[in-house]
N, C-alpha and C positions, 0 to 999 in steps of 0.2 A: 894388507887390504886397505885401499885408500878410502877416504870419506865418501867419495862418489860411489864407489863399488858397494860400500856398506849400505848407502841409501837405496841403490838399485835393488840389492838383495832384500832389504826391508819392504820395499814396495811390492816386489814379487811375492814375498811371503804373505803379505796382507791380502793380495789378490787371490792367492790359493786358499787362504783361510776363509775369505769371503765366499768363494765358490763352494767350499766344503760346507759352510754353514747353511747356504741356501739349498744345497742338495739334501742336507739333513732335514731342513724344514719341509721340503717336498715329501720326504719319507714320513715325517710326522703327520702331514696332511693325509696321505694315503692310509696311514695306520688308524688314525683316530676319527676321521670324518667320512661317513658313507654318503658321498655326494651323488654318485652315479645312480643309486636307487632312489634317493630321497629328494632329488632336486625338484621334480615336479610337485611333490607333496608339500615341500616348504613353500613354494610359490603360491600354491592354492590355499594353504593355511593362512598366509598373510595377505591374501588378496583383499581389495577394498570391501569391507563389510561393516555393518553397524555393530555396536558392542554386544548386542543380544542375538545377532544372526548366527544360526547354526548351519553348517554345510554338511550335507550327507552325500557320500560317494563310496564306492566299493574299491577295496584293495584286492586285486586279482592275484591268485596263486600265492598268497601269504601263508607261510607255515606257522608263524607265531606273531603276536603283536610286537614283540621286541625287534623282529627283523625288519619292521617297516621304518625304523629310524624316526619315529614320531615322538615328540617330547611328551612326557607324561602329563604335563599341565594342559596340553591341547586335547588330550583324549577324554571325551566325555563318557564314552561307553564302548565296550567291545561285545560283539555277539557272534558266535560261530554258526554259520549256515552252510552246510555241505562243503566244508573245507575252505570257505571264504569268510573273511572278516569284514563286517560292516561297521564302520567307525563314524561316530558323530563327533565332529570337530568344532570347537568353539575357540576363537582367539582369546588369549589371556586378557583379562580386564586391563584397560589402559586408563581408567578414570583416576587411578592413583598417581599418574605420571603427568607432570607439567612440562611444557616446552619453553625453554628460554633462548631467545635469539638476540645476542648482542649486536648492535648496529652502530656504525659511525660513518657519516657521509655516504650512506648506502645508495646504490643505484636502484632506482625504482623498479626497473624491469627485472633485475636479478632478484630483488626481494619479492616481487609478485610471483615469480617462478617458484621461489621457495615456499611461499604461503600456499600456493596451489597444491604443492606436493604434501604439505603437512595437514591440510584440511581433511585429507583422507583418514588420518589417524587421530587427530586432535580436534576437539570442538574449539571454537574461537575463545571461549572463556578459559581454556587450558593453555592458551598461548600468551607468553609474556615477551613483548618486543621492548628491549631495553636500549634505548638510544642514549649515547653517552658522548661526553666531550669535557673539555677543561674549563667550561663556563658554568655559572650558577644555573642558567636557564638555556633552553634551546635557542640557537641563533635565529631560527626561523620556524614557523609553525607548519611549513610545507610538508615535512615528512610525517608528522602526526596526522595531518589531513589526508595524506595518501593512505596511511594505515586505516583510518576511519572509512575511507571509500572502499577498501578491500573488505572490511567487515567491522561494523561499529562496536562489536563486543570483544574484539581483541584488546588485551591489556597493554596499553602503551605507557611506558615509564621513562622518565628522564633521569639519568644519573650524572651528577656533576664531577664524577671521578673518571677521568679518561683511562681507557684500558678495557680489554675484553674480559679479563678475569673479575675485575670489580663489577662489571655489568652482569656477569653470571651470578655473582653474590647477591646483587640487588634483585635479580629475577628469582633466585632461590628464596630470599627473604620474603618476597611478595607472594610466592606460592606456598603460603603457610598451611594450606589445606591438603597438600600433596606429600606423598612419601618419597617420590623419585623425581629426578630432574633429567630430562634429555636436553642437551644444549648443542646447537649447531650455529655455524657462522651464517651471515646474511647472504651467502652465495652457495650454500650447500642444500641440495634437495634430498628429501627422504624418499626412498623407493617404496613401492607397494608391498615389498616383502618385510617391511619393518614391523616389529612387535616388541613391546617393552621386555627386555631380557631379564625379567624379575626372577625367572627360574634359575639363572646363573648366580644369583646372590646367595651368600651365606654369612656366617659370623665374621669371616675374614674378607671375603670378596665383596666389595662395595661399589665397584664400578665396572663398566663394560666398554671396550673399544670396538670400532668397526673398520672394515676395509674401505678404501676410497677408490673412486673411479674419476679420472680426470676428463673433463669435457670443456668445450668452449661455450660461449654465450648461447648458442643454439642447441646445446645438448649433444653435439657431435664430437667425434674424436678424429680430427684431420691429421694427416702427416704434415710435418714431422714433430714439431715441438710438443704439441698436445699429446700425441700418441706416445712419445718418449716419456713424458711425465706420467702417463697412464701406466706404462710398464714399470716405472719407478715406484708408483704407489702400490701396484699389485705385488711386487717383490717385498715391499715393506709390510704389506698385510700378511704375506706368507710367513715372514719371520715372526711377526707378532702372534700368529696362530701357534707357531712352535713354542714361543715364550709362554703363551697362555696354558698350554698343556703341561708345562714343566714347572714354571716358577711364577706364572702370572705375567701379564703384559707390563713391561717396565715403563713405557712412555706412550700414552694414547695419542692418536692424531688430534691436533688442535682443532681441526675442522668440525669435529663433532664427537661427543661421547655421552655415556649414560652413567649416572651416579646417584647414590642415595642422597637425599636432600640434606640430612643432618651431617653426613660426611663431607659433602661439598661445602657447606657453610663452615665447618671446622677447618677444612683444608685451606680455603682462601683467607679465612680470618686469622689463622694462627701459624700457617706454614708457608704460604705462597708469597713470593716477592711482588706479585702483580706487575712485574716488568713484562712488557709486550714481547721483548726479544726472548726467544726460546721459551715461550710461556708453556708449551706443551711438555717440554723437558722438565720445567719447574713443577708442573702438575704431577708428572710421574715421580719425581724425586720427593715431592711432598707426600704422596701416597705411601712411598717406601718408608719415610720417616714416621708416618702414622701406623706403620705395620699393617697396612691394608693392601689388598690385591685387586688387580683389574683383570676381568675376563675378556673374552673375544668372541664376537658373534659374526661368523663368516656368512650367515644367511642373509645379511642386510648390507648392501654395498651403497654407501653414501656417494652421491655425485657432487663433486666440487668443481667450481669454475676456476680454471687455471690460466696463467698468462699465455697468450697466443703469439707473442713476439718477444724477441730478445732485447731490443733496444728502443723500440718505438715509445712515444710519449704515453703516460699513464702507468698503470700497473704492468710492468714488463718483467720478464724472467730474470734479467740482470739485477734489477732493484730488489726483487723478492729474495733471491739467493744471496747476492753479494752484501746487501745492506742489512739483511735480517737473519736469514737462516744460518749462513756460514759464520757470521759474527757471533750469533747466539751459541752455536755449537762449540766454538773455540772458547767462549766465555764460561762454558760449563766444564772445563777441563778439571778444575779442582773439585767440583761437585762429583764428577765421575770417579775421581780417585778416592774421595771420601766414602762413596757408596761401596767401592770395591774393597778398600783396605780396612775400613773401620766399622763396618756393619754387616750383619747377616740378613738384614731387611726381613726379619721374621721367617726366614727359610729354615725348615727343620729337617729336610732330607739331604743327604750328600749330593744327589743328582741335582736338586733344586739350587743348592748353594753353588755348586760348580758351574751350572749353566748361567746363573745370574752374574757370577764373578767373570765368567768368560765374556759375556755381553758387555759388561762395563770395561773390561780390558780391551775388547775390540774397539769400543768407542774412543778410548784413550789412544789406541794405536793409530786410528784414522787421523786423529789430530796431529800426532807426532809425524806421521807420513806427510801431511800437508806442510809441516815445517821443513822436512827433509826434501820435499819435492822442489822447493825453491832453488837451493844450490844445485841440485841434480839437473833441473831443467836448464839452468844457466850454463853449466859446464858440459852437459851431454846432449843438449837439445839439437845441436847441429851435427851430431854423429849418426851416420846411417845405421851402424851396427846397433846402436841403442834402440832405435825404432824397429829394426828387424827382429831383435830378440824380444822386444816388448809386444810385438804384434800378436803372437799366439795368446798371450795373457789377455790382451784386449778382446780378442774374439771369444774368449771363454765366457764373457758376459752374456752371450746369446743362449748358452746352454740352459741355465735355470729357467729363463723366460719361455723358451720353446718347450721344455719339459712340463712346465706349469700349464702352458696353453693346450698341449695335446694329450696330457695325461691327467692332471688334476682337475682342470676346468673344462674338459671337453664337453661336458653336459651342462655347463653353466654359462649361458650367454652373457650374463652380467659381469662375469670375471674374465671374459676373453680379451686378449690383447691383439693388436693388428700384426699380421705376419711380418710385413716390411719394417714395422717399428721395432720388432724384436731382432730382425736381422741387422738393422742399422743402429741398434742400441749402443754398441761400442763407441760410435761417433759422439753420442750424447755423453757417455762417460768421460771421454776426453775433453769435451767442452766443459763438463762439470769440474774436471781437474783444474782447468784454467780458472774457473770461478773460485775454486777452493784456494788457489794461490793468492788471488786478490783479496778474498775474504779473510785469509790469514793475516795479511799485511794490515788490512783495515782494522781487524779485531785488536791487533797489538797496539796500533796507534790510538784507537778509541779508548781501550781499557787503560793503557798507560796514561793517556791524557786525562782520564777521569770520567768514566761513564756515570752520569748521574741517574741513579735509580729512583723510582718513585717511592714515596712514603708507603710503608706497608699498612695493611688494614689494622693490625694490632697497634701500630704507632698512632694511626689516625684516631682510633678509639681512645687511646691513652691521652692524646692531646685534645680530645673533645673537638675534633675537627667538624665544622658545620656541614661538610660535604658527606658525612656519614648519614645519609638521609633516612636509612632504615631505623635509626635511633630516635627520630622525630616522632612524637605521638601521633601526628597526622598520617604517617606512613601506614600504620596498622589498618586504618579504615580507608585510606585512599593513597595507594603507592604512587599515583600520578599527580600528587599535589603540587610538585614543582612545575610540571607542565601546565597544570590548571592555573597556577599563579602567574606563569609567564603569559598565558593567553589573556588573563584579566589585566595585567599590567600593559600589555600591548593595546588592548581595547581602550584602556583609560588614557594612554598616551595619544591615541588617535582621536580622542574625544567622542567615541562612539557610545552614546548613552544607551542605545538599544541593545548593545551586546553586553549582557550582564555576566558577571563572574560566576562560575559554578559555586554552589552553596558550600562545597567542601573547602574552598579557598579561604585561607586566613592570612591576609597580607600584613606583615609586620611593618612597623615604622622604619625599620632598618633595611627593608628589602630594596635592592638596587633597582633603579628604573631602566627600562629598555629604551634605547634610542633608535 
């Protein structure tokens, strides 16, 4: 057997394994989650209400409270009346949960959309907007003024450490009065079905991941690129649900997740590399090293704004996948191997150990296939028989999506995918294969050339880096002290004597001046 034939066989084997894993995930969904009967209940439980509002309604023809698929912490009281159960439902308290939103050069309209969605669940005092960059002060007061216009009580903080994970740490440190942290990107909207998944937490489970829904800037899912990405996210959520039921979610979506505050601080301070590339994979690996698990809440689907074009200026799909995602995935090859070969990741059951090892092995296999795909494409790309034999495997990608659409999510409008997106999804998979090839080449060049990673938080603390703003005594009483100081310096440089500095500002002699 030649090298090319071996490569083709490996690609086919991976495709079949991928299909089998997704079908298995669909079976897990059907077995463990009663969506058909409970969908409307979940949506009404989490509808916009105040913290103390109680909703009263009847559950018709219910034979027992357990058959209603209502979570125990939502049930205030049951009363039997002539064979019907009257249930008083109260949303779980959210006052112990803070929201951290890392921002960097954020689009105002996208951020306004996010804030509008979170005001339903969080009071302004519970929201921490952490603007960040690689400068001591914000380069402009414009974004802070925008946040003030949205609501003056939102906590705006400037972090001089560039990177989303460092911003999450700053937000968690600022939320010292909270037990839990929900963190989302500045283009991710929280739906009305959100409720803090505190009920899923225990001694080992300290985080919770959520499924994603891909939308454009208007909140729509147009064909083709956005709808294809939506299918991709739905399939990813399906596999994470299967992981959650067996061994815990290995890698949460970077767009948004929920975590115990103490655990999040420990994770970023002592385990995370805070490298933006593959930051969600690094988060999952760090949780595994900490011997903590991540649950999955399929009742809340976060809406994330995705690229709408392949190559146009700005954030396009090519730059997102080629420059970041694919490079990060290949850079995690050794980490995947380490997790698979050298650790049980606190799994205690044979089924949990096997499943987790299989997922890591699958991640490694996809990377190897990308390497093999390059010579195979060069030598066999012009062969008609190659594409004729590969076409059935390509079309198999539609089966899990259609099964998910018409079986699992038939009563879940928030999880529906577009029919024609599902039917044409194999085209997207082939386009992604092309991206994977270029991403592989770029990853090899960048990492061999020396990818410079940022200094870890542990190293920054050891070096007494002045950018560790949470160690400054002023941070405890005013986390926004750097932003306040920047405004005072700007006012002084403009000679505006009427614009006094906030009383919390203490400008040291060594503070750099704004120009």
